NUMAR-689999 format. One record per residue: x, y, z of N, C-alpha, C, O, CB in turn; residue in three letters. Coordinates in steps of 0.05 Angstrom, whole numbers, plus 5000, padded with zeros to 4 digits. Glycine has a CB too. Layout:
% NUMAR-689999
SITE n.east n.north n.up ca.east ca.north ca.up c.east c.north c.up o.east o.north o.up cb.east cb.north cb.up residuo
SITE      X       Y    Z       X        Y     Z      X       Y    Z      X       Y    Z       X        Y     Z     Ala
...
//
This chain:
% NUMAR-689999
SITE n.east n.north n.up ca.east ca.north ca.up c.east c.north c.up o.east o.north o.up cb.east cb.north cb.up residuo
SITE   9588    1309 5372    9589     1300  5346   9615    1298 5331   9618    1282 5313    9573     1316  5332     Met
SITE   9634    1313 5339    9659     1309  5321   9674    1279 5332   9693    1269 5321    9681     1340  5324     Lys
SITE   9663    1270 5354    9673     1240  5362   9652    1219 5351   9656    1195 5354    9675     1236  5397     Lys
SITE   9629    1227 5338    9610     1209  5327   9590    1202 5347   9576    1182 5342    9623     1185  5317     Gly
SITE   9586    1216 5368    9568     1215  5391   9546    1235 5388   9550    1259 5387    9583     1219  5418     Lys
SITE   9521    1225 5388    9498     1245  5385   9490    1251 5412   9485    1234 5428    9472     1234  5369     Phe
SITE   9489    1276 5418    9481     1285  5443   9462    1311 5440   9466    1325 5421    9507     1291  5460     Met
SITE   9443    1317 5458    9426     1340  5452   9427    1358 5478   9425    1348 5500    9397     1331  5444     Val
SITE   9430    1382 5476    9425     1400  5495   9402    1400 5512   9380    1403 5501    9425     1420  5484     Pro
SITE   9403    1397 5537    9378     1392  5555   9380    1412 5576   9402    1413 5588    9376     1363  5569     Thr
SITE   9359    1429 5583    9358     1448  5602   9364    1439 5630   9351    1420 5639    9335     1459  5600     Cys
SITE   9382    1450 5645    9387     1440  5672   9367    1444 5687   9364    1428 5705    9409     1449  5685     Ile
SITE   9350    1464 5685    9327     1473  5702   9302    1458 5698   9292    1443 5715    9321     1502  5698     Ser
SITE   9289    1462 5671    9264     1451  5665   9269    1424 5650   9248    1413 5646    9247     1470  5649     Cys
SITE   9289    1412 5642    9291     1386  5628   9285    1385 5600   9285    1364 5589    9275     1367  5640     Gly
SITE   9277    1411 5587    9271     1410  5561   9295    1403 5543   9317    1409 5551    9259     1435  5553     Ser
SITE   9291    1389 5520    9308     1384  5496   9311    1413 5483   9291    1427 5477    9293     1360  5475     Lys
SITE   9335    1420 5477    9338     1443  5460   9347    1439 5435   9371    1433 5433    9354     1461  5470     Val
SITE   9332    1440 5411    9334     1436  5384   9321    1456 5370   9298    1463 5376    9324     1412  5377     Trp
SITE   9336    1470 5348    9369     1467  5347   9382    1472 5371   9372    1484 5390    9382     1485  5328     Pro
SITE   9410    1462 5371    9423     1465  5398   9430    1498 5402   9434    1516 5386    9453     1445  5398     Pro
SITE   9429    1497 5430    9439     1524  5442   9450    1520 5471   9447    1499 5483    9417     1545  5443     Ser
SITE   9460    1540 5478    9474     1542  5507   9451    1551 5529   9454    1549 5554    9502     1565  5507     His
SITE   9428    1562 5518    9406     1570  5535   9380    1559 5529   9375    1554 5505    9404     1597  5536     Arg
SITE   9363    1556 5546    9335     1540  5543   9320    1563 5531   9322    1585 5541    9319     1529  5573     Cys
SITE   9305    1559 5511    9287     1578  5498   9261    1584 5517   9248    1604 5513    9279     1566  5469     Pro
SITE   9254    1567 5536    9231     1570  5553   9238    1582 5577   9225    1601 5585    9219     1545  5560     Tyr
SITE   9259    1573 5591    9266     1588  5617   9295    1605 5617   9305    1615 5637    9267     1565  5641     Cys
SITE   9304    1604 5594    9333     1616  5591   9357    1607 5612   9377    1621 5616    9330     1647  5594     Leu
SITE   9352    1581 5623    9371     1568  5637   9394    1558 5623   9391    1557 5598    9361     1548  5651     Ser
SITE   9417    1551 5633    9439     1536  5617   9429    1509 5608   9409    1499 5618    9466     1532  5635     Lys
SITE   9444    1499 5590    9438     1469  5581   9465    1454 5585   9487    1465 5586    9426     1467  5548     Thr
SITE   9461    1430 5586    9481     1411  5586   9473    1388 5568   9450    1381 5565    9487     1401  5615     Ser
SITE   9497    1375 5556    9493     1354  5534   9483    1328 5547   9493    1320 5567    9521     1348  5519     Leu
SITE   9465    1316 5537    9454     1287  5547   9453    1272 5521   9450    1281 5499    9422     1287  5562     Lys
SITE   9456    1243 5529    9451     1225  5508   9424    1221 5505   9410    1223 5525    9464     1201  5512     Lys
SITE   9412    1215 5480    9382     1208  5480   9378    1181 5464   9397    1173 5451    9364     1233  5468     Ile
SITE   9356    1169 5463    9351     1148  5449   9352    1158 5418   9341    1179 5409    9323     1135  5458     Glu
SITE   9367    1141 5403    9372     1147  5374   9357    1133 5355   9364    1130 5332    9399     1142  5367     Thr
SITE   9333    1121 5366    9314     1107  5348   9289    1128 5346   9280    1141 5364    9306     1077  5361     Thr
SITE   9280    1128 5319    9258     1143  5316   9238    1138 5296   9236    1114 5288    9267     1166  5311     Gly
SITE   9222    1156 5285    9201     1151  5263   9210    1168 5242   9217    1191 5243    9170     1158  5272     Ile
SITE   9208    1152 5220    9211     1167  5194   9185    1184 5184   9165    1171 5177    9219     1147  5172     Leu
SITE   9185    1207 5184    9159     1223  5181   9154    1227 5150   9131    1226 5141    9162     1253  5197     Leu
SITE   9177    1233 5133    9175     1232  5106   9201    1231 5096   9221    1235 5110    9161     1254  5095     Glu
SITE   9202    1225 5068    9232     1224  5056   9231    1227 5027   9209    1224 5016    9246     1196  5062     Phe
SITE   9253    1233 5010    9253     1240  4986   9282    1235 4973   9301    1233 4989    9245     1267  4985     Ser
SITE   9286    1232 4948    9308     1225  4936   9320    1251 4922   9306    1267 4909    9301     1202  4916     Ser
SITE   9348    1254 4927    9362     1279  4911   9374    1266 4885   9384    1244 4885    9388     1295  4929     Ser
SITE   9371    1283 4861    9388     1274  4842   9406    1298 4838   9416    1298 4815    9375     1264  4818     His
SITE   9411    1317 4853    9431     1338  4849   9456    1327 4849   9461    1309 4864    9430     1359  4868     Ile
SITE   9474    1337 4831    9502     1325  4825   9517    1331 4852   9518    1353 4862    9517     1338  4797     Lys
SITE   9529    1309 4861    9548     1311  4883   9532    1310 4910   9544    1308 4932    9564     1339  4880     Gly
SITE   9506    1310 4907    9488     1312  4933   9466    1288 4930   9445    1287 4943    9472     1345  4936     Lys
SITE   9473    1268 4911    9450     1247  4907   9448    1229 4935   9466    1228 4952    9459     1226  4878     Glu
SITE   9424    1217 4936    9419     1199  4958   9390    1202 4966   9374    1216 4953    9437     1205  4981     Gly
SITE   9384    1189 4986    9355     1189  5001   9356    1202 5026   9372    1193 5042    9344     1160  5007     Val
SITE   9342    1221 5032    9341     1235  5056   9314    1237 5068   9295    1238 5053    9351     1261  5052     Phe
SITE   9310    1237 5094    9288     1238  5108   9285    1255 5134   9304    1263 5148    9283     1213  5113     Gly
SITE   9262    1259 5137    9257     1274  5164   9248    1259 5185   9226    1247 5185    9239     1295  5162     Leu
SITE   9263    1259 5204    9260     1238  5227   9254    1252 5254   9267    1273 5261    9287     1218  5231     Ile
SITE   9235    1240 5269    9226     1251  5296   9240    1230 5314   9237    1206 5311    9193     1253  5300     Glu
SITE   9255    1242 5335    9268     1223  5352   9270    1238 5381   9280    1260 5384    9298     1215  5339     Met
SITE   9259    1224 5398    9261     1234  5428   9252    1263 5427   9266    1279 5440    9292     1231  5441     Ser
SITE   9231    1270 5413    9217     1295  5415   9233    1317 5395   9226    1341 5394    9217     1305  5447     Gly
SITE   9253    1307 5382    9266     1326  5363   9263    1321 5336   9253    1299 5332    9293     1328  5368     Ile
SITE   9267    1334 5316    9263     1329  5289   9291    1337 5273   9303    1358 5275    9235     1345  5279     Lys
SITE   9297    1316 5256    9323     1327  5242   9323    1309 5216   9309    1289 5213    9354     1324  5262     Leu
SITE   9341    1319 5196    9341     1308  5172   9367    1293 5168   9390    1301 5170    9338     1329  5153     Ile
SITE   9359    1269 5161    9385     1248  5160   9384    1235 5131   9364    1236 5117    9383     1221  5185     Gly
SITE   9407    1221 5124    9410     1208  5100   9406    1178 5104   9411    1168 5126    9436     1215  5089     Ser
SITE   9397    1163 5084    9391     1131  5085   9409    1120 5063   9415    1133 5043    9356     1123  5077     Phe
SITE   9418    1095 5069    9434     1079  5047   9416    1063 5030   9426    1050 5012    9456     1059  5060     Gly
SITE   9391    1064 5035    9373     1045  5021   9348    1064 5014   9341    1083 5028    9366     1018  5039     Thr
SITE   9334    1057 4988    9311     1072  4982   9287    1056 4992   9264    1064 4988    9309     1078  4950     Pro
SITE   9291    1033 5005    9267     1015  5015   9258    1027 5040   9266    1017 5062    9274     0983  5020     Gln
SITE   9242    1049 5038    9235     1064  5061   9204    1064 5062   9193    1056 5042    9248     1093  5059     Leu
SITE   9189    1072 5081    9162     1079  5083   9156    1097 5106   9167    1092 5127    9147     1056  5085     Lys
SITE   9138    1118 5103    9132     1135  5120   9121    1122 5148   9104    1104 5146    9113     1153  5107     Glu
SITE   9130    1129 5171    9119     1115  5196   9138    1093 5204   9135    1082 5226    9090     1102  5191     Gly
SITE   9156    1086 5189    9171     1064  5197   9192    1071 5221   9201    1094 5223    9186     1054  5172     Met
SITE   9198    1053 5235    9219     1059  5255   9247    1059 5244   9252    1041 5228    9217     1039  5276     Lys
SITE   9266    1077 5250    9290     1081  5241   9312    1083 5262   9304    1090 5285    9289     1103  5225     Val
SITE   9337    1079 5258    9356     1081  5279   9382    1095 5267   9393    1088 5246    9363     1052  5291     Lys
SITE   9390    1115 5280    9416     1130  5273   9437    1111 5275   9439    1096 5294    9422     1155  5292     Met
SITE   9456    1109 5253    9477     1092  5247   9502    1107 5253   9521    1097 5265    9476     1081  5218     Thr
SITE   9501    1131 5244    9527     1148  5245   9520    1178 5248   9498    1187 5240    9546     1144  5218     Arg
SITE   9538    1193 5261    9534     1222  5260   9559    1235 5261   9578    1220 5267    9516     1233  5281     Cys
SITE   9563    1258 5256    9589     1273  5255   9590    1301 5244   9569    1312 5237    9607     1259  5241     Gly
SITE   9612    1311 5241    9617     1337  5230   9639    1336 5204   9662    1328 5205    9629     1355  5254     Val
SITE   9625    1346 5184    9643     1345  5157   9664    1366 5162   9663    1383 5180    9625     1352  5127     Arg
SITE   9686    1363 5141    9707     1383  5141   9695    1416 5140   9706    1434 5152    9726     1376  5114     Pro
SITE   9677    1419 5129    9666     1443  5122   9649    1453 5149   9640    1476 5148    9648     1440  5096     Asp
SITE   9646    1439 5169    9634     1445  5196   9606    1437 5193   9593    1442 5214    9636     1475  5205     Gly
SITE   9593    1427 5174    9564     1419  5174   9560    1392 5190   9577    1374 5188    9554     1415  5143     Thr
SITE   9539    1390 5204    9533     1366  5212   9522    1343 5191   9511    1350 5170    9516     1370  5231     Ala
SITE   9525    1318 5198    9509     1299  5185   9499    1278 5204   9510    1273 5225    9525     1288  5163     Phe
SITE   9476    1266 5195    9465     1241  5208   9456    1222 5188   9443    1229 5168    9442     1247  5227     Tyr
SITE   9465    1195 5194    9458     1174  5177   9439    1155 5193   9443    1151 5217    9484     1159  5166     Ser
SITE   9417    1144 5176    9399     1126  5189   9394    1103 5173   9398    1104 5149    9375     1138  5195     Phe
SITE   9386    1081 5184    9377     1056  5172   9349    1046 5187   9342    1054 5209    9402     1034  5176     Ala
SITE   9335    1030 5171    9311     1017  5182   9320    1003 5208   9341    0991 5210    9298     0996  5162     Pro
SITE   9302    1006 5229    9310     0993  5253   9300    0964 5254   9280    0957 5242    9302     1008  5277     Ala
SITE   9314    0951 5268    9306     0919  5269   9286    0918 5283   9286    0933 5303    9326     0899  5279     Lys
SITE   9263    0899 5277    9241     0898  5291   9246    0882 5319   9227    0879 5335    9221     0887  5274     Ala
//
């Protein structure tokens, strides 16, 4: 994530994706290794924030079997639409961020 690449821990034994991230699989307790996954998903729901310093449009996305919250640069969204991750990374305070946009058909 620090290099802007989105990878998900995947169990080396049973192949389960582990989200939130962990070094151990919650199902079989085997170790995990980082794997690239498809970064196109479905927008499940979204909302706008008007909190000072945190303004924007945010949505819950299901992507390759995991769910995460990301930001959008456009309010032109609808639930169920296909979206694509455009950026990810780690802020100076250590928190992760994920940015999405509507996927091209």
